[in-house]
N, C-alpha and C positions, 0 to 999 in steps of 0.2 A: 306532459305532465306525465310520466309513467303510469298502466296501469296499473292496481296491486296482485298481486302472483296467489293472492290467497287462495287455496279450492277449497270447500266444504271439508276433504277428509284431511286438513293439515288443521283444518282448525279445531277437529276431532282427536287430531290423533294432538296434541300439545297442550291440551286439556285430559286426555287422559295418562298423558305424561307427570301434571302438574298436577290431578287428585292424588294418585299413587306415590308421589314422594313427599305431599306432606302426608297422609296415610303411615307414611313408611318414617317420614320426621315426627308424627308421635304415635305411638300405636298403643298407647293406652285405651281406646277407644276402642282398635278392634280388639283386645284382647276384654275386654268391657261387656262388649258387645257380642259372643264368642260364648263368653262367663257366666250369665247370666243363664239362657238354652239346658248349656253345656249339666251347672245346679239341676236347671230345673226334672229332665233328665234322669241324674240319677238318684233325686228326692222321690219323684213322682213314681218311678222303680222302685224304688223301697221300701219308704214311708208308704203311699196306697198300691202297692203289684197288686194285694192279695187279694182287698176288696175291691178295687177297681176291676178286674182280672173277672171276678167273676161278673159284671156288668158284659165286659166286651167277650166273656163266650157266650152271652143269650141272644146274639148280635150274629157274633161271629167263630164260631165254635170250633176250638183247634188249639186258637189264634193267642201267643199270649201274651197281658199286660206291653213289654220293650217292646217286639215287634207293629203293636199297634202304637205307641207313643213316638218312636222313634219319625215318622214323616209328618205330625203333627209339631218336635221340635227342632224338625227342618225347616216348617213353613214362621215358626217362633222364630229362628235363628233371619232371613230373610224379614222380615217385621223387624228387629231389633233394629239386625244392620238402618236398615230402610230411615227409619230414624236422627241420623245424624247424620245423614242428606241433609238436611234444613240447619240444619247448626252448623256444617261449615260453612255453606253458603252464607248463616246473620256474622260468623265469622269474619267474611270477607267482606261484606257490604260492614261494616264496624271498624275493619280494617283498614279501609278506602279501597285496597285494588281489585272485587266487584267491581268499581267507578275507574278504576282506570280502563275496565275488560272492555263495559260500558264505550268506550271511548276510539274504541280499536276499530280497527276495518274488521276485525276476524263474526261471523257470519254467530247467532244469537243461539238460534237450533244449535249447528254444529257446538259450539258451549256448552251446554248442558241434553247434547248427544256423548258427548268426552266425556263429563264427570260419573253423570249414568251409568256407564262403560267399563268406569273403573271402580263405580263403585261398585256392580253387579261384577265382575272379574272379580272384584273381593270378598262379591254375594257368595261367589260359587266355590269358590275356595274352602270359605266357615261350614256348606253345606254340606261340601263330604271331606271335611274334618268329624264331622259331627254325626254323621253314616258312620266313620269306620270306630269311629266312640259305640254307636247303636249296637254292630256287630259285635265286636269285641266284648259288649255286656251280654251279650245270648240273641239280639235281635235277626230272626233268617231274612233276608233278602231273597222272594223268592226268583223273584228276577235278573240277579247276577249283575254283571260290574255294571253292562247297557240300562238294567236297572236299572242300576246309583245315578249313571250319568243321567238319565232318562226324568233323573226327581232331580237333582242338582239345575236340570232346563226348568222343571215346572216356577224350584220355587225363587229360578232366576223372572221369572213369564210373573207370577206373583209377588214380588217385592217392583215388580217398576210402579206401578200405581199408591202407591207408599213413599215411592223416593219422590213422585210428580207432587205428591200432596202436603210433602213434609217440605219440600221448593217449596210453594205454590205457598202453608205456611211462612217460610221466609223471608219472602217478599213481601205480601202483603201485612206481616207484622212490624219486620225490621226491628225484630228485636228477637233474640236468643235466648231468656227465660221463658216468655211468649211460644215459640216455636216449641220448646221441650213438653213444655204445658201441654201444649194443644196436642200433640203426636202423643205424649205417652200416656192421656186421658183414652186415643183410645184403641190405644196399646192390647192392656190388657181385656176388657170388656172384649172383644171383637176374638180375642182366645178363648175366653170363660165361655162365650155368648158361644160357640161354636162345634163344630163333632170335634177335636181335638184333644177334649182330657175323655169323655165317651164316648160311646153312644149315642148318635140323636130321640133313638125310643126311649131313651132310659133317663133325656132330663124333664123337666117339668114344661109345656104346652106351651103354654110364654117364654120360654126359652126356642124352644123348638121353632117357633116363626120366626124369631129372631136371625136363627141358624139359616134361617131361608134366601135371608137377603144377607148375608156378612161372606162377606169375603172372602176370609176362612176357610170358608166350610170347603168351601168349590176349589181350596189348595190345597186344604189335608187331606179330603175326598178323591185330591187328586195320585197326591202324591202315595196317599194308601194305598189301595188302587195297585201303582204300579209293586209299592212296597212287597203286598199279596199278593198278583196279578191272578184280580179278582175283581167284580163289578161289584163295587162298595157304596154308588150313588143310591142315598136317600131320600136328600131334596127335591130331587127332578125324577120321576117316570122318564127316562130315556132306556131302548131297548134293538133303536133302525140299527143301530152297528155291533150285536152283541157280542157275550163278555164283560172284559174289561176295559172296552173301549165306551162302553155303556156313560160308564164314571168319565175318562180318559176328552173323550172331545169335549159332553159340555161344558165339563169342565177348564179346561183349555179357553173354550170358547171367550168363555165368562167369563176369565182373567185377563184377557188378552182384550178383552171391549176394553174393559175396566181399564187396561195400561195408555193403548192411543186417549182414550176418555183424557186421564188426570191427568198424562202427559203434551196433550196439545192441550189443554188450560195450563201448563206450569212454559209450556213454550210461548203462549201467551202471553202469556202476563211478562214472561221475561222479554220478549222481545216487544212489549213497550213499555216496556221500564229505560227511564232518562240516568243520567250522570245527577239530575237537579233529584229526585224521584231518593236518591237513598243517600245524599249527607244529614 
């Protein structure tokens, strides 16, 4: 009996290509996940810019609202796109493709890694588009092109925990409606109960408490620190690194921890799945 020639890297590459092909064949989902944050960017700057700008100026003097908002929209892109990850897995379950994958000799972890790699590749492109649109609307990127690349990287890191959460929902519910409702039920509370649209200090006390535990706050503060090239962390008192790193380092550590924790859960559930589970 010949040994399987499958390798971990090969399995990752196969799944990476498959999920990108699926996305190209159904561009509607990509357009919608990008259109919603873009609409938020335009509406919030045009409708709420003057009012919210005053609140921003209290905490960050000289920073206009468009510059303040663009990092939040970058994180919203990551969040909105990550929601679709579980939906794609449910579609695979419903049309029988997931069952076929389970009976192949492919490594289960590689299946998830390849799928996730395809999704973060698209998320990176979408965040770059939003950053470009923000600059065209007047946002100032103090750290230049390298800062833009760093914001994309943080957005990708942020997306990993919600991609894993979305896939976990898909494996547990095996139902498209339940996955969509579960993911979307969290999306908007996470955004609005954070530092995304207004500085933490001007929000009600109960929201400030929630914001300290909210992953969106850490993603937004980290990208905003890179955007402005200054320390903007308000939920953790860190002074060990100096300047902008006092926001970036703890933010990245928190997001990496979430990605590892949720990713491990998703991989565990996928590895435990059997063809009988998804029939």
